[in-house]
C-alpha positions as CSV (number, residue, x, y, z in Angstrom):
1,T,-3.7,15.4,-41.0
2,I,-2.6,11.8,-41.5
3,E,-1.6,11.3,-45.1
4,G,-0.9,7.6,-44.9
5,W,0.2,4.8,-42.6
6,G,1.0,1.2,-42.4
7,P,0.8,-1.6,-42.1
8,Q,-2.9,-1.8,-41.4
9,A,-3.1,-5.6,-40.9
10,G,-1.1,-8.5,-39.7
11,S,-1.5,-12.2,-38.9
12,L,-1.7,-13.8,-35.5
13,G,1.6,-14.9,-34.2
14,E,3.6,-13.1,-36.9
15,A,5.6,-9.9,-36.9
16,F,4.0,-7.2,-39.1
17,N,6.4,-5.1,-41.3
18,K,9.2,-7.2,-39.8
19,Q,12.4,-5.4,-39.1
20,P,16.0,-6.7,-38.6
21,G,16.0,-8.3,-35.2
22,G,12.4,-9.5,-35.5
23,A,10.5,-6.4,-34.2
24,S,7.3,-5.2,-35.9
25,A,7.1,-1.6,-37.1
26,F,4.8,1.2,-38.2
27,W,5.2,4.2,-40.5
28,V,3.0,7.3,-40.4
29,R,3.2,10.1,-42.9
30,T,1.7,13.4,-41.7
31,N,1.9,17.1,-42.1
32,C,2.2,17.8,-38.4
33,A,5.2,15.7,-37.2
34,L,7.2,17.6,-34.6
35,D,10.2,16.6,-32.6
36,G,8.9,14.7,-29.6
37,S,5.9,13.3,-31.4
38,Q,5.0,9.8,-30.4
39,L,2.9,6.9,-31.6
40,F,0.8,4.8,-29.2
41,L,-0.6,1.3,-29.9
42,G,-3.6,0.5,-27.7
43,G,-2.6,3.3,-25.4
44,T,1.0,2.0,-25.0
45,P,3.7,4.4,-26.0
46,L,6.1,3.2,-28.8
47,K,9.7,4.2,-29.4
48,T,9.1,6.7,-32.2
49,T,11.5,8.3,-34.6
50,V,10.6,11.6,-36.4
51,R,12.1,12.6,-39.7
52,E,10.5,15.5,-41.4
53,N,6.9,14.4,-42.0
54,L,7.5,10.7,-41.4
55,L,7.3,8.9,-38.1
56,T,8.4,5.3,-37.6
57,A,7.9,3.2,-34.5
58,T,8.9,-0.3,-33.4
59,V,6.6,-2.8,-31.6
60,P,9.0,-5.3,-30.0
61,G,6.2,-7.8,-29.1
62,G,4.1,-7.3,-32.3
63,H,4.0,-11.0,-32.9
64,K,2.3,-11.5,-29.5
65,L,-0.7,-9.2,-30.2
66,P,-4.1,-10.9,-29.9
67,A,-6.4,-11.1,-32.9
68,G,-8.7,-8.1,-33.3
69,A,-8.4,-4.3,-33.8
70,H,-5.6,-2.3,-32.0
71,S,-5.8,1.5,-32.1
72,L,-2.9,3.5,-33.3
73,E,-2.7,7.1,-32.2
74,L,-0.3,10.0,-32.6
75,R,0.6,12.6,-30.0
76,V,2.0,15.6,-31.7
77,G,4.9,17.2,-29.8
78,N,4.0,17.7,-26.2
79,A,0.2,18.0,-26.8
80,D,-2.1,16.7,-24.1
81,R,-4.2,14.6,-26.4
82,N,-3.7,11.9,-29.1
83,L,-5.0,12.0,-32.7
84,P,-6.4,8.8,-34.0
85,V,-4.5,7.2,-36.9
86,G,-6.4,4.0,-37.5
87,N,-6.7,0.4,-36.3
88,L,-4.2,-2.3,-36.9
89,V,-6.2,-5.5,-37.5
90,I,-4.6,-8.8,-36.4
91,K,-6.2,-11.6,-38.3
92,P,-6.5,-15.1,-36.8
C-alpha cells in the first residue's frame, strides 16, 4: 500500500519540491518497496532511488509540465504492472 507521497501539486513554470540543481522530485512511502522498483510520471519512467520503504525520484523537466493532472505510478520490483499512486496537479 501507498502510505504517503508528495508533492501532490505544483505551479505552472516552476519546479515542484525543487532539488539542488533545479530538478523537481517526488517521494513515496510504501510497505512494498523492493530494489528495482520504479516511479513513472505520465507513463515516463523516472530515475528512482529505493531506501527501505521510501522511494525518491527526480523529474529533470518538472518545471515544463503543462497545467493539469499527471498520473504517478509505481512498478514494484520487476512486476509487469504499475500501481497507481495519485495525480500531480500542476496549477496555472
